[in-house]
MDAnalysis code that builds the backbone (N, CA, C; Angstrom):
import MDAnalysis as mda
import numpy as np

u = mda.Universe.empty(693, n_residues=231, atom_resindex=np.repeat(np.arange(231), 3), trajectory=True)
u.add_TopologyAttr("name", ["N", "CA", "C"] * 231)
u.add_TopologyAttr("resid", np.arange(1, 232))
u.add_TopologyAttr("resname", ["UNK", "UNK", "UNK", "UNK", "UNK", "UNK", "UNK", "UNK", "UNK", "UNK", "UNK", "UNK", "UNK", "UNK", "UNK", "UNK", "UNK", "UNK", "UNK", "UNK", "UNK", "UNK", "UNK", "UNK", "UNK", "UNK", "UNK", "UNK", "UNK", "UNK", "UNK", "UNK", "UNK", "UNK", "UNK", "UNK", "UNK", "UNK", "UNK", "UNK", "UNK", "UNK", "UNK", "UNK", "UNK", "UNK", "UNK", "UNK", "UNK", "UNK", "UNK", "UNK", "UNK", "UNK", "UNK", "UNK", "UNK", "UNK", "UNK", "UNK", "UNK", "UNK", "UNK", "UNK", "UNK", "UNK", "UNK", "UNK", "UNK", "UNK", "UNK", "UNK", "UNK", "UNK", "UNK", "UNK", "UNK", "UNK", "UNK", "UNK", "UNK", "UNK", "UNK", "UNK", "UNK", "UNK", "UNK", "UNK", "UNK", "UNK", "UNK", "UNK", "UNK", "UNK", "UNK", "UNK", "UNK", "UNK", "UNK", "UNK", "UNK", "UNK", "UNK", "UNK", "UNK", "UNK", "UNK", "UNK", "UNK", "UNK", "UNK", "UNK", "UNK", "UNK", "UNK", "UNK", "UNK", "UNK", "UNK", "UNK", "UNK", "UNK", "UNK", "UNK", "UNK", "UNK", "UNK", "UNK", "UNK", "UNK", "UNK", "UNK", "UNK", "UNK", "UNK", "UNK", "UNK", "UNK", "UNK", "UNK", "UNK", "UNK", "UNK", "UNK", "UNK", "UNK", "UNK", "UNK", "UNK", "UNK", "UNK", "UNK", "UNK", "UNK", "UNK", "UNK", "UNK", "UNK", "UNK", "UNK", "UNK", "UNK", "UNK", "UNK", "UNK", "UNK", "UNK", "UNK", "UNK", "UNK", "UNK", "UNK", "UNK", "UNK", "UNK", "UNK", "UNK", "UNK", "UNK", "UNK", "UNK", "UNK", "UNK", "UNK", "UNK", "UNK", "UNK", "UNK", "UNK", "UNK", "UNK", "UNK", "UNK", "UNK", "UNK", "UNK", "UNK", "UNK", "UNK", "UNK", "UNK", "UNK", "UNK", "UNK", "UNK", "UNK", "UNK", "UNK", "UNK", "UNK", "UNK", "UNK", "UNK", "UNK", "UNK", "UNK", "UNK", "UNK", "UNK", "UNK", "UNK", "UNK", "UNK", "UNK", "UNK", "UNK", "UNK", "UNK", "UNK", "UNK", "UNK"])
u.atoms.positions = np.array([
    [3.294, -10.374, 25.794],
    [3.977, -9.035, 25.759],
    [3.492, -8.139, 26.751],
    [4.290, -7.611, 27.630],
    [3.744, -6.648, 28.634],
    [3.389, -5.273, 28.092],
    [2.191, -4.809, 28.481],
    [1.754, -3.614, 27.944],
    [1.854, -2.585, 29.039],
    [2.059, -1.251, 28.676],
    [2.225, -0.163, 29.567],
    [0.878, 0.326, 29.993],
    [0.726, 1.279, 31.086],
    [-0.360, 1.700, 31.758],
    [-1.183, 2.433, 30.606],
    [-0.510, 3.240, 29.823],
    [-1.294, 4.088, 28.711],
    [-2.065, 3.145, 27.882],
    [-1.317, 2.189, 27.313],
    [-2.012, 1.190, 26.459],
    [-3.254, 0.480, 27.112],
    [-3.001, 0.173, 28.414],
    [-4.109, -0.603, 29.013],
    [-5.358, 0.291, 29.309],
    [-5.018, 1.576, 29.553],
    [-6.182, 2.449, 29.827],
    [-6.863, 2.912, 28.631],
    [-6.178, 2.933, 27.498],
    [-6.750, 3.432, 26.251],
    [-7.584, 2.029, 25.732],
    [-7.117, 0.820, 25.998],
    [-8.021, -0.323, 25.568],
    [-9.255, -0.367, 26.213],
    [-9.488, 0.116, 27.525],
    [-10.474, 0.043, 28.251],
    [-11.654, 1.203, 27.728],
    [-10.977, 2.262, 27.150],
    [-11.912, 3.285, 26.592],
    [-12.446, 3.106, 25.408],
    [-11.949, 2.136, 24.450],
    [-12.655, 2.014, 23.293],
    [-13.318, 0.570, 23.133],
    [-14.331, 0.670, 22.455],
    [-15.338, -0.390, 22.214],
    [-15.015, -1.263, 21.192],
    [-14.567, -2.476, 21.315],
    [-14.027, -3.425, 20.274],
    [-15.207, -3.630, 19.238],
    [-16.400, -3.666, 19.683],
    [-17.385, -3.956, 18.776],
    [-18.060, -2.755, 17.954],
    [-17.665, -1.464, 18.500],
    [-18.173, -0.241, 17.936],
    [-17.414, -0.008, 16.578],
    [-18.281, 0.816, 15.726],
    [-17.845, 1.208, 14.443],
    [-17.692, 2.860, 14.461],
    [-16.282, 3.288, 14.438],
    [-16.200, 4.658, 14.613],
    [-16.049, 5.442, 13.283],
    [-16.223, 6.748, 13.362],
    [-15.894, 7.666, 12.154],
    [-14.426, 7.608, 12.007],
    [-13.806, 7.833, 10.882],
    [-12.462, 7.603, 10.685],
    [-11.586, 8.415, 11.702],
    [-11.829, 9.725, 11.936],
    [-11.125, 10.542, 12.871],
    [-10.979, 9.874, 14.298],
    [-12.255, 9.354, 14.700],
    [-12.416, 8.817, 16.041],
    [-11.423, 7.540, 16.096],
    [-11.690, 6.783, 14.995],
    [-11.008, 5.554, 15.122],
    [-9.318, 5.713, 15.039],
    [-8.897, 6.817, 14.284],
    [-7.395, 7.095, 14.264],
    [-7.083, 7.537, 15.747],
    [-7.980, 8.412, 16.446],
    [-7.551, 8.684, 17.650],
    [-7.329, 7.425, 18.658],
    [-8.143, 6.414, 18.304],
    [-8.035, 5.322, 19.311],
    [-6.802, 4.629, 19.039],
    [-6.430, 4.562, 17.646],
    [-5.252, 3.803, 17.254],
    [-4.032, 4.433, 17.822],
    [-3.910, 5.720, 17.864],
    [-2.730, 6.508, 18.339],
    [-2.634, 6.345, 19.800],
    [-3.755, 6.406, 20.528],
    [-3.790, 6.222, 22.119],
    [-3.267, 4.893, 22.549],
    [-3.413, 3.867, 21.524],
    [-2.959, 2.305, 21.880],
    [-1.659, 2.063, 21.270],
    [-1.096, 3.000, 20.584],
    [0.273, 2.834, 19.999],
    [1.236, 2.969, 21.182],
    [1.791, 1.949, 21.725],
    [2.678, 2.122, 22.968],
    [4.015, 1.564, 22.719],
    [4.365, 1.174, 21.531],
    [5.707, 0.541, 21.091],
    [6.738, 1.576, 21.335],
    [8.088, 1.220, 21.385],
    [9.121, 2.215, 21.536],
    [9.590, 2.710, 20.227],
    [9.206, 2.133, 19.086],
    [9.434, 2.682, 17.687],
    [8.218, 3.184, 17.169],
    [8.472, 3.875, 16.016],
    [7.326, 4.477, 15.389],
    [6.666, 3.555, 14.542],
    [5.367, 3.306, 15.067],
    [4.725, 2.149, 14.585],
    [4.076, 2.608, 13.172],
    [3.869, 1.579, 12.252],
    [3.085, 1.880, 11.094],
    [1.529, 1.715, 11.267],
    [0.850, 2.593, 10.712],
    [-0.710, 2.465, 10.720],
    [-1.118, 1.965, 9.551],
    [-1.953, 0.870, 9.530],
    [-2.253, 0.111, 8.343],
    [-3.825, -0.009, 8.360],
    [-4.403, 0.208, 7.128],
    [-5.805, -0.074, 6.927],
    [-6.253, -1.185, 6.404],
    [-7.311, -2.008, 6.637],
    [-7.734, -3.304, 6.042],
    [-9.282, -2.931, 5.704],
    [-9.448, -3.056, 4.295],
    [-10.661, -2.876, 3.724],
    [-11.258, -4.255, 3.263],
    [-12.311, -4.762, 3.550],
    [-13.068, -5.995, 2.934],
    [-14.100, -5.596, 2.148],
    [-13.979, -5.942, 0.692],
    [-14.868, -5.424, -0.310],
    [-15.958, -6.483, -0.580],
    [-17.030, -6.052, -1.052],
    [-18.214, -6.897, -1.465],
    [-17.992, -7.275, -2.949],
    [-16.755, -7.924, -3.353],
    [-16.622, -8.336, -4.652],
    [-15.917, -9.759, -4.515],
    [-15.787, -10.516, -5.680],
    [-15.213, -11.813, -5.798],
    [-13.912, -11.642, -6.715],
    [-12.939, -11.533, -6.079],
    [-11.674, -11.310, -6.853],
    [-11.290, -12.511, -7.745],
    [-12.083, -13.622, -7.509],
    [-11.706, -14.717, -8.508],
    [-12.193, -14.454, -10.070],
    [-13.109, -13.330, -10.123],
    [-13.584, -13.105, -11.443],
    [-12.823, -11.756, -11.902],
    [-12.315, -11.787, -13.094],
    [-11.657, -10.690, -13.703],
    [-12.193, -9.419, -13.718],
    [-13.509, -9.487, -13.848],
    [-14.288, -8.166, -13.858],
    [-14.725, -7.701, -12.533],
    [-14.114, -8.425, -11.420],
    [-14.444, -7.660, -10.005],
    [-13.100, -7.629, -9.340],
    [-11.971, -7.647, -10.148],
    [-10.695, -7.317, -9.497],
    [-10.759, -5.768, -9.153],
    [-9.879, -5.516, -8.059],
    [-9.654, -4.167, -7.565],
    [-8.276, -3.970, -7.429],
    [-7.704, -3.193, -8.275],
    [-6.183, -2.994, -8.102],
    [-5.783, -1.500, -8.699],
    [-4.986, -0.737, -8.049],
    [-4.527, 0.450, -8.449],
    [-3.550, 1.046, -7.575],
    [-3.128, 2.290, -7.686],
    [-2.297, 2.853, -6.918],
    [-2.689, 4.358, -6.662],
    [-2.206, 4.918, -5.521],
    [-2.516, 6.310, -5.230],
    [-1.368, 6.983, -4.407],
    [-1.221, 8.258, -4.736],
    [-0.262, 9.004, -4.029],
    [-0.795, 9.453, -2.697],
    [-0.328, 9.094, -1.585],
    [-0.971, 9.709, -0.322],
    [-0.339, 10.965, -0.022],
    [-1.195, 12.039, 0.358],
    [-0.655, 13.359, 0.406],
    [0.500, 13.708, 1.373],
    [0.674, 12.727, 2.397],
    [1.671, 13.044, 3.374],
    [2.777, 11.570, 3.274],
    [2.573, 10.907, 2.277],
    [3.586, 9.772, 2.190],
    [3.096, 8.619, 3.224],
    [4.009, 7.722, 3.192],
    [3.982, 6.616, 4.172],
    [4.979, 6.721, 5.364],
    [5.856, 7.463, 5.212],
    [6.781, 7.669, 6.320],
    [7.975, 6.570, 6.182],
    [7.963, 5.736, 4.974],
    [8.847, 4.776, 4.869],
    [9.720, 5.069, 3.727],
    [11.145, 4.923, 3.805],
    [12.042, 5.109, 2.829],
    [11.864, 3.786, 1.572],
    [11.410, 4.138, 0.479],
    [11.077, 3.094, -0.572],
    [12.258, 2.970, -1.554],
    [12.703, 1.608, -1.671],
    [13.756, 1.282, -2.611],
    [13.073, 1.065, -3.838],
    [13.596, 1.775, -5.080],
    [12.918, 1.438, -6.178],
    [13.913, 0.819, -7.356],
    [13.581, -0.390, -7.903],
    [14.364, -1.090, -8.917],
    [13.658, -0.711, -10.147],
    [14.511, -0.212, -11.238],
    [13.931, 0.024, -12.548],
    [14.553, -1.014, -13.690],
    [13.767, -1.633, -14.268],
    [14.357, -2.335, -15.527],
    [14.122, -1.504, -16.707],
    [15.380, -1.071, -17.203],
    [15.376, -0.199, -18.457],
    [16.612, -0.147, -19.001],
    [16.783, 0.254, -20.465],
    [17.953, 0.389, -21.202],
    [18.171, 1.510, -21.730],
    [19.499, 1.713, -22.158],
    [19.721, 3.041, -22.903],
    [19.337, 4.448, -22.163],
    [18.874, 5.318, -22.890],
    [18.384, 6.564, -22.390],
    [17.447, 6.443, -21.282],
    [16.479, 5.411, -21.114],
    [15.568, 5.406, -20.068],
    [16.196, 4.716, -18.967],
    [17.309, 4.058, -18.910],
    [18.111, 3.647, -18.006],
    [18.782, 4.744, -17.228],
    [19.316, 5.769, -18.059],
    [20.015, 6.822, -17.550],
    [19.026, 7.899, -16.981],
    [17.844, 7.938, -17.612],
    [16.763, 8.796, -16.989],
    [16.363, 8.309, -15.542],
    [16.356, 6.802, -15.452],
    [15.814, 6.268, -14.096],
    [16.966, 6.584, -12.986],
    [18.229, 6.570, -13.519],
    [19.181, 6.892, -12.546],
    [19.317, 8.422, -12.124],
    [18.730, 9.343, -12.990],
    [19.055, 10.644, -12.626],
    [17.548, 11.157, -11.813],
    [16.746, 10.143, -11.872],
    [15.438, 10.437, -11.240],
    [15.479, 9.901, -9.834],
    [16.496, 9.262, -9.520],
    [16.757, 8.726, -8.140],
    [16.344, 7.410, -7.846],
    [16.324, 6.315, -8.930],
    [16.223, 5.025, -8.791],
    [17.258, 4.377, -8.055],
    [16.935, 3.592, -7.032],
    [17.900, 2.963, -6.257],
    [18.856, 1.833, -7.092],
    [18.243, 1.217, -7.811],
    [18.742, 0.210, -8.772],
    [18.191, 0.196, -10.102],
    [19.171, 0.091, -11.099],
    [18.781, 0.170, -12.621],
    [19.513, -0.910, -13.328],
    [18.781, -1.616, -14.180],
    [19.488, -2.562, -14.873],
    [18.573, -3.274, -15.836],
    [18.955, -4.485, -16.341],
    [18.074, -5.220, -17.281],
    [18.453, -6.831, -16.978],
    [18.905, -7.544, -17.918],
    [19.111, -9.034, -17.738],
    [20.020, -9.148, -16.560],
    [20.895, -8.237, -16.302],
    [21.712, -8.354, -15.096],
    [20.967, -8.612, -13.832],
    [20.096, -7.828, -13.766],
    [19.247, -7.772, -12.507],
    [18.449, -8.986, -12.411],
    [17.932, -9.543, -13.506],
    [17.257, -10.911, -13.501],
    [18.036, -11.963, -13.025],
    [19.412, -11.936, -13.483],
    [20.190, -13.142, -12.924],
    [20.423, -12.993, -11.627],
    [20.726, -11.633, -11.054],
    [20.772, -11.500, -9.679],
    [19.654, -11.859, -8.781],
    [18.561, -11.646, -9.166],
    [17.331, -12.024, -8.472],
    [17.180, -13.516, -8.433],
    [17.303, -14.166, -9.754],
    [17.135, -15.617, -9.765],
    [18.282, -16.434, -9.086],
    [19.471, -16.112, -9.377],
    [20.505, -16.738, -8.993],
    [21.002, -16.559, -7.396],
    [20.855, -15.204, -7.036],
    [21.277, -14.930, -5.581],
    [20.104, -14.834, -4.662],
    [18.857, -14.814, -5.169],
    [17.678, -14.582, -4.389],
    [17.648, -13.298, -3.585],
    [18.102, -12.140, -4.471],
    [18.217, -10.905, -4.059],
    [16.982, -10.071, -4.099],
    [16.563, -9.582, -3.063],
    [15.294, -8.609, -2.857],
    [15.414, -7.422, -1.996],
    [16.450, -6.707, -2.183],
    [16.711, -5.521, -1.582],
    [16.149, -4.303, -2.117],
    [14.912, -4.496, -2.539],
    [14.136, -3.414, -3.015],
    [12.625, -3.621, -2.811],
    [11.767, -2.498, -2.774],
    [10.366, -2.368, -2.379],
    [9.272, -2.361, -3.584],
    [9.855, -1.675, -4.590],
    [8.812, -1.471, -5.735],
    [9.796, -1.714, -6.916],
    [9.164, -2.281, -7.930],
    [9.771, -2.688, -9.181],
    [8.910, -1.806, -10.411],
    [9.718, -1.132, -11.108],
    [9.359, -0.340, -12.315],
    [9.915, -0.860, -13.522],
    [9.220, -0.875, -14.687],
    [9.764, -1.366, -16.041],
    [9.304, -0.573, -17.099],
    [10.061, -0.282, -18.103],
    [9.634, 0.228, -19.196],
    [8.863, -0.907, -20.103],
    [7.827, -0.518, -21.001],
    [7.092, -1.618, -21.590],
    [8.034, -2.675, -22.408],
    [9.049, -2.090, -22.996],
    [9.898, -3.082, -23.869],
    [10.763, -3.979, -23.048],
    [10.737, -3.761, -21.704],
    [11.373, -4.822, -20.828],
    [10.553, -5.855, -20.283],
    [9.315, -5.745, -20.637],
    [8.414, -6.758, -19.879],
    [8.651, -8.201, -20.321],
    [9.157, -8.599, -21.572],
    [9.484, -9.499, -21.874],
    [10.657, -10.311, -20.909],
    [11.680, -9.562, -20.599],
    [12.952, -9.715, -19.747],
    [12.248, -9.913, -18.423],
    [11.505, -8.960, -17.910],
    [10.879, -9.029, -16.560],
    [9.946, -10.210, -16.397],
    [9.396, -10.600, -17.344],
    [8.400, -11.833, -17.190],
    [9.005, -13.039, -16.815],
    [10.236, -13.135, -17.040],
    [11.077, -14.295, -16.480],
    [10.949, -14.539, -14.964],
    [10.698, -13.338, -14.344],
    [10.616, -13.365, -12.815],
    [9.320, -13.381, -12.386],
    [8.279, -13.636, -13.294],
    [6.973, -13.705, -12.723],
    [6.699, -14.459, -11.531],
    [7.255, -15.757, -11.513],
    [7.132, -16.762, -10.505],
    [7.613, -16.191, -9.005],
    [8.654, -15.427, -9.160],
    [9.308, -14.946, -7.951],
    [8.673, -13.624, -7.393],
    [8.494, -12.673, -8.524],
    [7.975, -11.251, -8.216],
    [6.509, -11.301, -7.776],
    [5.811, -12.260, -8.552],
    [4.320, -12.175, -8.420],
    [3.892, -12.640, -7.163],
    [4.224, -13.555, -6.544],
    [3.809, -14.049, -4.975],
    [4.112, -12.784, -3.893],
    [5.084, -12.031, -4.458],
    [5.626, -11.009, -3.426],
    [4.927, -9.701, -3.649],
    [3.933, -9.654, -4.618],
    [3.324, -8.346, -5.137],
    [4.246, -7.291, -5.761],
    [5.255, -7.871, -6.374],
    [6.400, -6.840, -6.840],
    [6.381, -6.820, -8.393],
    [5.463, -7.629, -8.975],
    [5.381, -7.610, -10.550],
    [5.008, -6.276, -11.021],
    [5.635, -5.700, -11.991],
    [5.246, -4.310, -12.543],
    [3.824, -4.625, -13.199],
    [2.986, -3.566, -13.087],
    [1.722, -3.503, -13.718],
    [1.344, -2.344, -14.284],
    [0.693, -2.200, -15.454],
    [0.256, -0.886, -15.950],
    [-0.704, -0.361, -15.258],
    [-1.683, -0.998, -14.394],
    [-2.688, -0.482, -13.634],
    [-2.194, 0.365, -12.427],
    [-1.019, -0.202, -11.885],
    [-0.470, 0.691, -10.809],
    [0.652, 1.616, -11.250],
    [0.814, 1.824, -12.496],
    [1.639, 2.721, -12.997],
    [3.147, 2.402, -13.089],
    [3.274, 1.125, -12.764],
    [4.811, 0.679, -12.901],
    [5.340, 0.083, -14.102],
    [4.481, -0.001, -15.075],
    [4.984, -0.369, -16.428],
    [4.551, 0.948, -17.167],
    [5.745, 1.683, -17.590],
    [5.749, 3.035, -18.140],
    [6.985, 3.570, -18.829],
    [6.726, 4.395, -19.818],
    [7.965, 5.086, -20.242],
    [8.314, 6.209, -19.678],
    [7.503, 6.773, -18.882],
    [7.588, 8.024, -18.103],
    [8.293, 7.517, -16.648],
    [9.531, 7.052, -16.706],
    [10.073, 6.501, -15.382],
    [10.360, 7.621, -14.399],
    [10.618, 8.792, -14.861],
    [10.777, 9.949, -14.023],
    [9.681, 10.150, -12.997],
    [8.460, 10.029, -13.711],
    [7.247, 10.313, -12.907],
    [7.002, 9.189, -12.073],
    [7.172, 7.939, -12.483],
    [6.969, 6.741, -11.602],
    [7.788, 6.840, -10.392],
    [8.958, 7.029, -10.593],
    [9.945, 7.075, -9.454],
    [9.638, 8.261, -8.454],
    [9.287, 9.503, -8.925],
    [9.010, 10.557, -8.142],
    [7.800, 10.222, -7.339],
    [6.750, 9.871, -7.968],
    [5.440, 9.443, -7.264],
    [5.635, 8.439, -6.089],
    [6.391, 7.226, -6.449],
    [6.627, 6.304, -5.598],
    [7.528, 6.735, -4.301],
    [8.445, 7.671, -4.633],
    [9.217, 8.080, -3.493],
    [8.425, 9.244, -2.552],
    [7.471, 9.819, -3.296],
    [6.706, 10.904, -2.626],
    [5.564, 10.177, -1.722],
    [5.285, 8.952, -1.842],
    [4.232, 8.265, -1.094],
    [3.190, 7.410, -1.673],
    [3.627, 7.127, -2.978],
    [2.484, 6.323, -3.736],
    [2.398, 4.818, -3.240],
    [1.291, 4.284, -3.188],
    [1.031, 3.025, -2.464],
    [0.160, 2.299, -3.408],
    [0.388, 1.024, -3.499],
    [-0.391, 0.107, -4.410],
    [-1.486, -0.589, -3.505],
    [-2.756, -0.592, -4.099],
    [-3.783, -1.348, -3.312],
    [-4.146, -2.351, -4.214],
    [-4.436, -3.686, -3.682],
    [-4.896, -4.872, -4.384],
    [-5.716, -5.848, -3.448],
    [-6.608, -6.651, -3.888],
    [-7.285, -7.502, -3.262],
    [-6.399, -8.668, -3.018],
    [-6.606, -9.458, -1.647],
    [-5.869, -10.575, -1.426],
    [-6.891, -11.719, -1.650],
    [-6.537, -13.033, -1.448],
    [-7.395, -14.043, -1.840],
    [-8.732, -13.901, -0.960],
    [-8.792, -13.201, 0.144],
    [-9.994, -13.186, 0.712],
    [-10.809, -11.903, 0.632],
    [-10.495, -11.110, -0.519],
    [-11.117, -9.975, -1.000],
    [-10.787, -8.830, 0.046],
    [-9.625, -8.791, 0.647],
    [-9.337, -7.667, 1.535],
    [-8.023, -6.943, 1.068],
    [-8.193, -5.633, 1.172],
    [-7.009, -4.726, 0.778],
    [-6.425, -4.338, 1.990],
    [-5.061, -4.381, 2.068],
    [-4.219, -4.050, 3.300],
    [-3.186, -2.884, 2.801],
    [-3.260, -1.837, 3.345],
    [-2.380, -0.659, 2.948],
    [-1.972, 0.153, 4.078],
    [-0.813, 0.439, 4.051],
    [-0.108, 1.363, 5.144],
    [-0.538, 2.774, 4.819],
    [-0.982, 3.563, 5.784],
    [-1.199, 4.937, 5.391],
    [-0.413, 5.930, 6.202],
    [0.696, 5.424, 6.868],
    [1.423, 6.396, 7.584],
    [2.007, 5.839, 8.779],
    [2.759, 6.732, 9.563],
    [3.396, 6.363, 10.924],
    [2.558, 7.018, 11.990],
    [2.621, 6.409, 13.266],
    [2.095, 6.994, 14.356],
    [2.527, 8.500, 14.662],
    [3.765, 8.712, 14.374],
    [4.322, 10.158, 14.422],
    [3.597, 11.163, 13.511],
    [2.928, 10.662, 12.524],
    [2.109, 11.607, 11.713],
    [1.187, 12.402, 12.420],
    [0.491, 11.856, 13.565],
    [-0.578, 12.582, 14.186],
    [-1.803, 12.398, 13.360],
    [-3.018, 12.861, 14.030],
    [-4.446, 12.600, 13.623],
    [-4.609, 13.249, 12.175],
    [-4.374, 14.411, 11.940],
    [-4.667, 15.137, 10.792],
    [-4.167, 14.582, 9.493],
    [-2.794, 14.226, 9.507],
    [-2.152, 13.630, 8.417],
    [-2.601, 12.269, 8.044],
    [-2.828, 11.503, 9.055],
    [-3.539, 10.260, 8.983],
    [-4.895, 10.239, 8.340],
    [-5.734, 11.184, 8.795],
    [-7.133, 11.391, 8.415],
    [-6.974, 11.697, 6.779],
    [-6.107, 12.578, 6.395],
    [-5.760, 12.829, 5.061],
    [-5.501, 11.678, 4.089],
    [-4.542, 10.815, 4.654],
    [-4.032, 9.838, 3.876],
    [-5.083, 8.793, 3.770],
    [-5.922, 8.494, 4.850],
    [-7.097, 7.724, 4.931],
    [-7.931, 7.909, 3.837],
    [-8.414, 9.260, 3.889],
    [-9.489, 9.801, 2.986],
    [-8.911, 9.522, 1.437],
    [-7.738, 9.885, 1.154],
    [-7.293, 9.684, -0.211],
    [-7.286, 8.264, -0.511],
    [-6.996, 7.216, 0.176],
    [-6.968, 5.864, 0.063],
    [-8.323, 5.441, -0.249],
    [-9.164, 5.773, 0.659],
    [-10.649, 5.339, 0.470],
    [-11.245, 5.800, -0.632],
    [-11.059, 7.156, -1.124],
    [-11.534, 7.692, -2.317],
    [-11.211, 6.918, -3.436],
    [-9.731, 6.583, -3.732],
    [-9.391, 5.767, -4.702],
    [-10.023, 4.373, -4.740],
    [-10.050, 3.758, -3.756],
    [-10.736, 2.447, -3.667],
    [-12.292, 2.568, -4.073],
    [-12.895, 3.483, -3.595],
    [-14.269, 3.665, -3.997],
    [-14.343, 3.970, -5.699],
    [-13.521, 4.729, -6.081],
    [-13.400, 5.311, -7.482],
    [-13.084, 4.028, -8.265],
    [-12.349, 3.112, -7.783],
    [-11.871, 1.743, -8.628],
    [-13.060, 0.605, -8.454],
    [-14.259, 1.088, -7.994],
    [-15.201, -0.028, -7.680],
    [-15.605, -0.592, -9.254],
    [-15.599, -1.822, -9.312],
    [-15.864, -2.517, -10.536],
    [-17.332, -2.482, -10.829],
    [-17.736, -2.264, -12.101],
    [-19.295, -2.201, -12.584],
    [-19.881, -3.476, -12.200],
    [-19.149, -4.573, -12.142],
    [-19.623, -5.842, -11.883],
    [-20.012, -6.094, -10.464],
    [-19.445, -5.172, -9.527],
    [-19.831, -5.293, -8.044],
    [-21.366, -5.113, -7.790],
    [-21.840, -5.912, -6.896],
    [-23.206, -5.843, -6.598],
    [-23.258, -5.707, -4.905],
    [-24.163, -4.948, -4.648],
    [-24.621, -4.864, -3.097],
    [-23.664, -4.012, -2.531],
    [-23.346, -4.072, -1.167],
    [-22.631, -3.156, -0.529],
    [-21.046, -3.268, -0.717],
    [-20.401, -2.174, -1.340],
    [-19.085, -2.364, -1.868],
    [-18.100, -2.393, -0.738],
    [-18.112, -1.489, 0.218],
    [-17.164, -1.313, 1.356],
    [-17.929, -2.085, 2.375],
    [-17.424, -3.342, 2.685],
    [-18.052, -4.360, 3.690],
    [-17.630, -4.197, 5.101],
    [-16.328, -3.972, 5.383],
    [-15.866, -3.715, 6.577],
    [-14.350, -3.005, 6.502],
    [-14.187, -2.097, 7.519],
    [-12.957, -1.347, 7.472],
    [-12.361, -1.399, 8.854],
    [-11.254, -1.777, 8.930],
    [-10.417, -1.647, 10.362],
    [-8.937, -0.981, 10.200],
    [-8.465, -0.397, 11.166],
    [-7.208, 0.296, 11.255],
    [-6.624, -0.148, 12.601],
    [-5.215, -0.319, 12.434],
    [-4.519, -0.632, 13.616],
    [-2.951, -0.139, 13.368],
    [-2.331, -0.171, 14.572],
    [-0.969, 0.285, 14.457],
    [-0.193, -1.130, 14.379],
    [1.013, -1.120, 14.232],
    [2.015, -2.324, 14.169],
    [1.629, -3.265, 15.266],
    [1.705, -2.730, 16.480],
    [1.543, -3.571, 17.680],
    [0.069, -3.321, 18.491],
    [-0.727, -2.662, 17.777],
    [-1.923, -2.355, 18.502],
    [-3.081, -3.104, 18.003],
    [-4.360, -3.269, 18.818],
    [-5.438, -3.867, 18.315],
    [-6.239, -3.129, 17.138],
    [-6.983, -3.985, 16.436],
    [-7.732, -3.283, 15.370],
    [-8.945, -2.418, 15.880],
    [-9.135, -1.271, 15.148],
    [-10.197, -0.370, 15.559],
    [-11.092, -0.319, 14.400],
    [-12.436, -0.801, 14.510],
    [-13.371, -0.674, 13.496],
    [-13.859, 0.592, 12.834],
    [-13.959, 0.847, 11.713],
    [-14.564, 2.148, 10.967],
    [-15.754, 1.749, 10.375],
    [-16.791, 2.607, 10.642],
    [-18.065, 2.533, 10.039],
    [-17.879, 2.622, 8.343],
    [-18.270, 1.830, 7.659],
    [-18.139, 1.741, 6.184],
    [-18.939, 3.033, 5.671],
    [-19.927, 3.197, 6.241],
    [-20.994, 4.180, 5.702],
    [-20.434, 5.536, 6.025],
    [-19.465, 5.697, 7.097],
    [-18.960, 6.911, 7.427],
    [-17.536, 7.192, 6.878],
    [-17.131, 6.236, 6.035],
    [-15.642, 6.106, 5.564],
    [-15.055, 7.291, 4.935],
    [-15.981, 8.088, 4.123],
    [-15.594, 9.247, 3.636],
    [-15.701, 10.685, 4.271],
    [-16.064, 10.495, 5.652],
    [-16.149, 11.573, 6.375],
    [-14.734, 12.282, 6.892],
])
């Protein structure tokens, strides 16, 4: 891929091996974002835990103060009054067994987040094999299994993001768009890191934040010093 002069100049200015304070890292990421579209800025955090053990799992959700810049499509599994409440709260899709059939039979996935009332989890459970691998299965820890569907939908639409370990004990989370600018991205980053630190399992030993990097969609990764993550 051919890079512009601005990108090439910025790459020369930053040290690939250096670990920056969050604000400095974000400045570098923004300098090197040279795509013609509004790139997403993503954070990658490697933790000193072993996610294979239940007592060392790290999973949760947090509302970023400035959102993610992405329009999120919310699907809600609910019936009766709760289905009506979900529709009034702005859910993009609301249903029950009919949505299970649509997902299973048609391979339909035109949604980004799934919310369910607790009484619907027996129905939603049938989709575990298809929703689970995509990270779409509702979960009480992330606030997506709840009777308060209005709050769940409003938080998701406002910029709620879920964080969870992958198989290599790394968390990948978008914290906004390049167009947000430094200050808003710093705010979102601090909020995310604060939530991850708060979610530290009691079984975790040694250094919890092992490594942190940040990058835009088309840009290189910039390292953040884990000891300065809360600056």
